[in-house]
N, C-alpha and C positions, 0 to 999 in steps of 0.2 A: 159803581160796584160792578166790575168786569169780572164772571170766571170763564176761564173757558181752560175745556183740556187737549192738552198735543199727545197723541198714542209716539213713544217712539219706538213699540213693538206691540207681540201680540200681549206680553203677558206685562208690560213697563208702562205708565205714565205718566204725563207733569201736568199736575194742575195749578194755572195762574190764575191770580184773584190779585185783580188793582182796587185800592181803598183811595176816596178821597173825602174832602170835607165836609160835602153836602152829606156823606154817610155816616158821620159820627158827630158832627160839629153841634145839634141839637139836644144830644143825650148830656154831651161834655159841661154845656151850657148851663143845664138843669141842675147835673151836680154842682156845678159850680158855686148855681146858684145857693143850693143848698148847703152847701161848705159857708157861704158868708154869712148866711143864718148862725151857722151852731159856734164858727169860728172865737175863739179868746183868745186876741192876740191885745198885751197891755199898750191903754195908750188908747182904745178903741172902745166906745160902747161897743154890745154883743148885738150882730145883726147891722153894725156900720162900719164894717170894715171892707175899706174902697175893695171895689171890685178889682182894680189896674192888679195890688198887691196881693189879691186870693188867687189872680191868672198867674201871677208874677210864682207864688210857693207851690202853688199845687196843679197848675196848668197840663204842664206835660205831661207829669204823672198818670193823672187821671186820663188824658186824652192815650196815653200810650196802653193802659188797662184796657178803657174802652175801643183800641183798635182791636188788642188781643181777645177781645172777646167778640166786636163782631165776628174777625177773621174764624175763628172755632167754629161757630154756629152756620156760617156761611159756607163755610166745606162743609159740614155734616148735612147740613139743608142738601149743597149740590150734590153731594154722593148719594145721600136717597132717592132726589130728586130722578138722575141720570141712570137708578135703579145697578149701580155700579157694585160687582161680588168684589171684595180687596178682601187682598194678606195681609195679618199685621194690621199695621195702623201709618196713614201717611206724614213720612218723612220730612222735614223743613229743606229747605236749600240754603243755607247761611251764605249772605252777603256780606264781605267785609268794607265794602262801602257805601252799607244803608244808609240814609239820612232819616229823623226822624223829623227835617223840620224841611223835608219836599213837601212840594204839592199832591205828589201822589205818591203812593206808601203800594208797592209791588212784593207780592210776595211768591213762592213757588213751592211747589208737594212733590213732592214722588209717591208713586201709588204703585205699589205689588197688583196686580190684575188679575182672578181667578181663574185658570185654564178651562176653554170648553175640549166638552172628550163626551164621551159611549161609552156601555155598561152592558157585556154582551152576557147574561144568564142563558142563553140559551143551548151552552155546550154541555154535553153529556155526562157521565161518568168520570169528572175530572175530578169531582173532590168525595172523600172518604166518608159515609157514616158509620155509626159502628149502632149495633142494637146490641146491647149488653143482657144477658139473658143469668136469672141466678142456678148456677147447677145443683146438681144434687148433692154433690160434696160440699159447698157453699150453704145449706140449708140444714145438711145431717151437721157442720162443725156449729152453726147457729141453735142448734136444739140443743145440743153440749154447751155451749156457751149457756143459754140458760138456765139448765138445769146446776150448772155453775151458780153461776151470780144467785137462783135462788137456795142453792146446797148450804149444808151445813157447813160452816168454816173451822177450823182448828189449827189452831196456832199449836207450829212444833219446833223444837231446838236444830233442825238439821233439815238440809234439804234434800233433799230426793229428789227421781229422776220424776215423780205426780205432785211435788210442790207446786207451789203458785212462791213466786219471792217478788220482795217488794224494796227499791234500793234506791242509788241518785246515782245519775251515770256524769262524770264529768271528761270532762278533757279544755283546759283553761286556753290552749291556742284558737281551740275552735270557739270559743266563746258558750260551751256545751253545759247545758248546769240543771239536769232535766229529773225530775223522779218517774218513776217510772214500773210499773209490775207488769212482767212475764212469767211462762211458763215454762218450767225446765227444759219440760221435753222439745218446746217450740225452737231452741237453740239447733242452730245446725252443727253436726259433727261433734262424734264422739272425744274431739280433744277439749272442746267448750264447754261439753255437757260434763266432762271431770272436772276444768276448770271449779264447776259450782253447786255439783252436786258434795255433799260432803261441807258446805260452807255452813257456818254459824253467825248469827248475828253479829254485827261488828268488822265483821270479814271484810277485808277490801280488796276486789277481784281486780287482776289488766286482764281487759278483755280487746282483743283485733276489732274494730268493723266491720273488716272485710270478708263477709260470709258469716255474717254473728246467727242471721236468723236467712232464713227461707228465699223471702225477695223484699227487694232496699222499700215499699211501703210500707208492710212492720218496721223497719229499724229508722224507719223518715219519723214513724208515730213514736218511737220508743223515744229516740233522741229527740225530739223536735225540732226537727231542722227541714228546709224547703225543699220539696221536690228538685232543685239544679243545682243542689250544696250536697244533698244527696249519691248522686251518682258519683261512682269509682272514690266515694269516701273509703281513706284505708288510713285512720288512725287508728292509736292507741285510747281507750277510757277506763276509768278507774266505776269499780261499781262499788259503792259499798252496801253492805246488805244490813236492810232496819226493820225485813217483819219476813218471816216464813213461817205459809202455812198449807193445809191439805184441803180439799171440800170434798164431801159426800154428797153425791151428785143428787138433785130432786127429784122426786117420783113425776111423771108425769100422768098426772092425776087429774081430777077436777079442781082440787085441791088451788095447783098450781094456773094452771087452765084461767078459772076465777082470778087471781093473782094478777095476769099478765091484761085480764080484758074482761073488765067487771059487768061489762054488757054484755054475756054469755054468747058474746056469738062466736065463739073458739069452745069446743068441746067436746075435741077428740085428735091425737096427732097429728092426721090427714090432713084436718080443717087449720091448725098451729103451722106445719107445715107452709100449706098451701098462703096463707097471712105471714107469713114471712117471706117467702116467694115475691109477691105482691110488695107490700113496703120495701122490698131490697130493690123491685126493678124500677120502683118510684123514684129511688135514689137515685140509681143509677142512670135511669133516662135525662137527671137534669146533671149527670157529669156527662154523658154522651152526649146533649143538647151544647154545653159548655163547650166542648171539646168540636162539635159540626158549627159553631158560630166561629170562633178559634181559625179554622180552616176556609171556612168561608172567605172571611176578612184577609186570611195572608192571600188567600186566590184571588181576589179582586184587586190586591194591591200587585201584587207581582202581573198581575194579565191584563189591568186595565192603563194604558201607554198614556202621559200625555206630560208637558212639561210644564214647570214651575220658575218664577223670578225669584233663581237660587241666591241671585248679587243681592238682588233688591232685601229678599229675606235675610242673609245675613247678616249685615250692615241692620237692619231692624232689628236684630236679635243682640248685635253688638250695644245696643242702646237701649232695650224694653226693661232691664231689669233694674233694679235699685245699685247695681255695682258697672261700670261698663265695662263688655270683654274688647280684648284684642282681637285685630284678624285671626289668629289660630282658635281661640276660642272660641267666636262666634261660628268659626266653619266647622267645629267639633260639635258644640249645639246642637246645629242647622241640621246633620249627618244622625245627628243623637233623637231627633224629634219629624226626620223629613217622612218615614216610615209612617206613623200618628196624622201627621198634615195631608197625606195623600188620602188614607182613611178617610179623616172628616169630607175630605170635598166629596169624595164615594157614598159615602153614609148618606150626606147633604141634599145630594143630586139623586140616589135611590128613593128618598124620604119627598124630596119636592117633584119628581115626574112619578110617583105614584099615589100620592096626597096620602103619606102615611105621618098622622100629627095626633098628637097627645092633647088634653083638654083636663084642667083641673079636676074634675069631675073622675075624672081614670086615673088622673094622679093619684087622688084620695082614694080610692078604692082599692088601689095596685098596695095603696100604703096598708089600708085598714086590711089585706089577704096575707101581708108580710107579719104585720102584730100579730092578728089570728095564728099564725103558725106559730109564731115566738112564746104563746100565751100558751098553747096548746103543749107547748111541752115539760111547760114545767105543771100541765095538770089542768088546767083551764081550758075547756073543750071547748066551751058555750056561751066565752063573755058576749055584756049586752052591747046591743048597736051602740048605743051613745058613748058608753064607752071607749070604742073604737073610735067614735067620731073625732073623740077628745084629745084622744093622742097621736089619730093621725093626724089631729091638724095641731098638736102642740110642735110634732115634727115635722114636718113643712115647712115651719116657720126658720128654722134652722137652717140657715142658704143651703149650705155643707151638705145635709141630711138631705136635704129638697133635692137639690142636685144628682146625690148622689142614686135617689131611688130615680129620679126622670131618664138618668145614663140606663137605669136596670131595665124601664117597662119601655125604651128605645130597643132596646139590644133585645126583647121578649118580640117587641110586635117585630120588629127584621125578623127574626127570627124567623117564623111562624109563615112571613112573607120569602124567604128564603127558600124553604120546605114547599112552599106551595110551585114556584117558580122551577126551580133550581133541580133537574133529573141528577140524583146524585150514587153512587155504587154503594150500597149498602152489604155491611160483614155482620155476621152474629159471634160474638164472641163471651167468652167471658170474664170476669170482669180482671180475675188476673191478665187475661190474653191483655184487653182490655191497655190495663198498666202498662205490660210490656211494651207495645207498641207503640201508646200515643207518648208515654215520658221514657223512652229508652235511648 
């Protein structure tokens, strides 16, 4: 067997493999002998069928099968031994005059090579980082929300300015069908308030989504639509009134504090506000970190210049799926996935150059932390270590879940690396300001 690589250019190569009879004859002979032992052909005792008949009936198909197996294993070994970083999979060059009776079988594969490039992490203050703080207004609003959640609820027959209204928002065109609760006073504008004040159970009210609430984030939560959908959403929704209540706020006293914090860690309004601020800013940190990772990703993709074997990748995409794509479809698919591929290459190089790795123990520990957080939300604050181990083990047996957690852990490690290596321009904002700037 002879295997060679011929570089077409820096991003494309052709691997040539020549296979001769000595490479596969012994294996074919063994398989034919095994076939002969098992062959059950009328007129012959089992195991005594003439070898010539076996060769005539099965010889070529066995030979073709073995050559293809040898071809694939040899190609994979060559790519590994040569340490070639390839994109996609090798594409066989089809030959119309290929002859399975030839003395030498010659095969060629097109290969797309990963580019070489450098990554600049030394640029200063090019990427925006947000420090999201909990404002006094937000904290005071959350105190009111807590008082409302734990207050005494009374059903009423007709909506008032201070009522809480529950019902279902519907718009068939946008496939909106969402049950939600809101305070009448949270509606924006007297016109919208006037439509709801005085409404009774069963009433159906037509509302315009444009400027229905003070901010898009609240409207997004109410209607159950994405950030992308909510921008400039200007439709009519029907709202069917299903429940109307008023709430007498709970007193800010020891009874309420003990309901909120059974461990006795909060004993005053000041301590409650400090706890709200701490918890809110922990959540804001997660959102800020996600935005920062997105911003770094965007920056690196836009500012790390290298070429890709585009023609090869389009050809590969045309044949990679279950259904072949035509040239236009393959080009569209390439353009859709190009940015993601570029970041995969950038991410891989950063991890390789900086020895950023994850092992199974780290993945288990990360999974356990994720599970612990989930269990805490349902009131289990101190799960047994063995229980965490068992659940994590079961989750990681699911390949899809394991890949998802692995991707999250890699993102976590990369973010820590970026924070250490890159100088960001930092801006302190409220949560409302963050939403407006990031999702505007």
